[in-house]
Every structure is written in structure tokens, then in C-alpha cells.
Phi, psi and omega in degrees: 000132181286145178247141177293140178289125181295146178289140178298155177298153183301325180300322179290320178297320178293320178300312180290324177297321176295323175298320178297313179299317179296321179296317179296319177299332179272003175100013183261142179292136177296323179299314179296318181295315182295329179297337181255004177289144177308134188301323183291335183261348190301313181301316180293319180292322178298316181294310184287316184295318179291324174299318179297321179292328178294332181244023184295326178296312179298315181296321179295319178293322178294320178299323178297324178290317185282328183215085185302330178274120186297124177288175174301150185308320181294321180286318180298319179297320178292317178300313182292324176298312181294319179296320179297322181281341175270356183300141183296123177220167180292331182224082180301142182292330181212156172300149183307311186295326179292314183294318179297313181301316182286330175294322177294320176298320177295323178297322178298329178280319185281317185204085189310322183292345184266356189301315181293324177296313178300317180300314182295317181296313184291321178294323177295319179300317180298319181294319187248027190304314184300315182290320183289317179294322178298317179294318180297320183282356173279349175268150180303317181295319179290329181284320191249342180057038175216152176300154184300321182295325180293315179300316182295321179295317177296323179298320179286318184288321187226070186301335180269348188232357191300321180293317179296324179294318179294320178294318180296327181292345180261006177263154173291140181280157173287167177249115181246140182249157171240114180280132181298114185296340177279351186242348180163178182260162176298318182296319178297324180288324176300318179295322177295319177298318181300325179295334178261010175085016181253121179278140181196166175211157179277133176284135192278347182306119184299336180292343179269359170058026178071014184253354182266126183236128179259127177277141175294325179225129176301155178208161174298146183298334180296340179271000180273122179302129176078006182297310182298331181274001176085019181276342185206152177226161174266122179201128180300150182300322180297319179294331181287348179290340185301317186299315181297323179292320180288316188279332184069186180209161178058225182291346180260008181288148174298143177288158175298136181083008180301150182268120186232139174250127169252098181276145180058054197273338185298145005273008172105006181298314181286325174305310182297318182298320177300317182285334175292329187258350183203156174270112188227155165265100192245131174250124178249125180248147165207143185283340185257120184297320181292323177288325177297328177297328178293331175297314178302315181297318179299311182295322180296316180297323184270359178060048180239162184228133173209161172277126181242128180228147174267113182195154171277116184302336180288334182270071190303319183298341183275345186221342187274137181268004177093351178272127183290159180260145175282332179208146177230129171256115177251093176268085197285149173303140183206181180291344185063029181294342179277347182243026187290337175290329178277328180234073187294344177292335186302319183299329182271343182267327183289150175235156181305323181294337179300323183296317179297316180296319183289321178294329176295317178296319179300316178297317181295321179293315178300315181295319183288323188272333183305316180296344182277353183273133179291151173305134184085356180280175182230144175239129176252117177260128183222143168219146175269058185228149173252005175281128181299330181298335181259004182237255187299325180296324179292317182290320177301314180295320181295314181298327179290333180280339183281151176301144181303133177081001183270350183211153178225126176279119184293135179296341179278001178302126182295334184069216181279125173254117184264138180281073181239153184297335182283001173271011188296149171291143185300331182277358188237035186292347178281346183272119185284333184277161174298142184272347182232154171287171174279132182214164169228137176225138169226133178251118184240129179260139175269120186265000000 
């Protein structure tokens, strides 16, 4: 009889979570770090470490109050991780005394000489928590948990929503599934989940074709019925809108066997969704060989087939065979500012100059790929960003560069989708958090 692998002790999870925080502070992606985290500890470290990153600004300000002299990086990362997890919330992950005790145990492992110091700092925080958190939250970093440049850009882009956007970015995201349309319906999968004791509902937005399912409580993918067999995938509802825009509907639907390009396709979620919903001749490109391998893995699990190539989509001569495409999906590289609640490390890794570099790449991709589109074809431009510079401003500039009358921006283009609670699906009004990530979509027709 198989036995469940015991969960690692909390002290080890805190130790590894502090390593994650320290790695992000040093410029490393949390996703890359977690991929190399010991498998038995990964779920716990992902939960604790990402929560710590969501409140890293507040925790850092509190640490300055409690210990004005900056400790060594390993000790500071552990302190800030523990302070973030001790931050007052409606549902604390652990009792105060447990978390403090286990953080001290982690300190003995990371830096034995610091254990008494860590103990004193954390116990003082617990005693004086109300005053210290209030003082920390009076600073911009402590209040918003985002760099100052990020806050200022949101303030300019969304003067009526910037505070709500920053607050939403510090919440845990919902878990949304995409049911493989070749294997079943969203409603049938909801019923299957109910049989295993998991509550869920189908999102009513018609653009999601009845295949998007929202879980009441997130869970490891291994607990999803049929996941390994390719019956379901994890994909945010906003990302699932891409397929309907590319495929069209009714008399405007792409024909069977249409030639489609998914540029910048890794890890393959949108590639797979297109193939789940239509029979296409699909080419998926990505410039990164390791990320392109993830497209292969995605398609293999879902039992789908596409041509996958490693190439820079801008270097058309290196990969294009000269045959025009009926549709192009350009899910362009971006700051990922719209998925920061899901990837809280992004806010600490990005720099203001990154935005300028990325918008240049977005312009180059649009310019390079447009000539590859057949007359009457459609291009869907997408970014998982809420910065206007990566959304409407890019499309406005692109349309101005095109010859008059050569392109038409579809009125059905969703534009900027903000991750706010008022975007909720009507069937999900009990869920307080926004149901979708932040995204931008533009649908452009070649005339």
C-alpha cells in the first residue's frame, strides 16, 4: 500500500521560503527557483514564499523599525519572510508562537549565531504588532508593496483604479481551469469535481465557450480528475479569451485547416486551447529553446499536434516558408504587470527601463508579423499587462504606421481587462477577488 509523503517541518519550509525571497532580491525568477526546489517541499514553499513576496514591502519596512541596522542577507530574508507571514490577516497561516518558534529553528540552520536575534525581533513584533504595522504602512512601500515607479505608473494610467489595482495584486489569485473541448464540457467536469468533493462552477462568459471552470478552493493539479490524461488544464479566464478572438464565430469563423501562427507561444496554453477547439495547421514559435520544450510537453499531455520551432518571430527570414497565415496570435513579451498577484516576484524584479525595452520589442513584432497575414486575415495582439504603454498605446501607434484603409480594429476587441472584483462573473458573486488576471487584447483585420 502506498503511503503519502509526509510534509516537511515548518522550519524547513520557512528556511526554503527565505531562500526564495533572498533569490528574488538577488534578481532571480521565483518560477525558476521553485522549479529546482525539493519536490516534497515545493507546494508549501510556493504557498508561503509567494505570500511573503506579496507583503515583502510591508515586511521590509517593519524590519527597519525593529532592526535599523540591516542584517546579513540570509538573516534579513528570513526575518522579512517571517514578518510577512505574521502580518495581520483574516486567516493567519499559523499561530504566532508556532511561526516564531519554527523561524528560530530555521535561523539555527541558516545562521546559528542569529537565532537569539531573530527570536527577539519576532517576539517584539508580535507584542507591538498594531503599532509597528501602522508605522510601516505609513510609508509608500509598506502601504502598497510595489516599487515607487510601478505605483506612479498605475496612478497615471488608471487614476480612478490605481489603489484598487495595487490592493488586488496583493491577494491570492483564484484557480481557473480550461476543460479540453475534445474530451468534454465544462459543466460535465464540474459535476465530476463535485463527486470528488470539490466545489466549482462554469464561468458564464460566452467567449469562454463553456469550457472555463472556477474552483472554489485552489488545489494541486495532481488532485484534478483527468489532469494527467489531458482532460483539463490550468489557465486564467482572461488568457482563455484568446481562442475565441483568433477563431471567430459563425460566418466569420476560421475554416477547418486554417493556417495559424502562435508567435511567442511558450508554455503552450493558448496553442493547446486553439487546437482543442478547432482543426488547424498551427505553427508555434518561441525564441527560448527550454521554453519551447514546455510547448511540446503541454501538447503531449493533451494529445495534440502542432509544428513547434525555436525562432525569434522578428527574424522572419529564418523561419517563414512564404505561405501567408489566416490568423496570427501575438502574445507579446511584456512586463507581466497584469499577473503580479500570481507572480508576486515580478514587481521586485522589473525595472523602469524594462518597459521601454519591451515596448520596442512589441513594436518590432507587430511590424514583422503583419506582412505575413493573408488579406482578410486577423491578428490578435495580447499582453498580460495593465500598463497602457503595452496595450492601447502600442496598438494606436501601430495603426498609425499602417497605410490608410489597410487594417481595421475590430469593435469587439476587449482592450484592457483590469483584475478588479467588479469584473466578476455573475455566477461567482460570492468570490471577493477578481476572477481574471489583467490582460490587453486587440483584434485587427487585414483589409
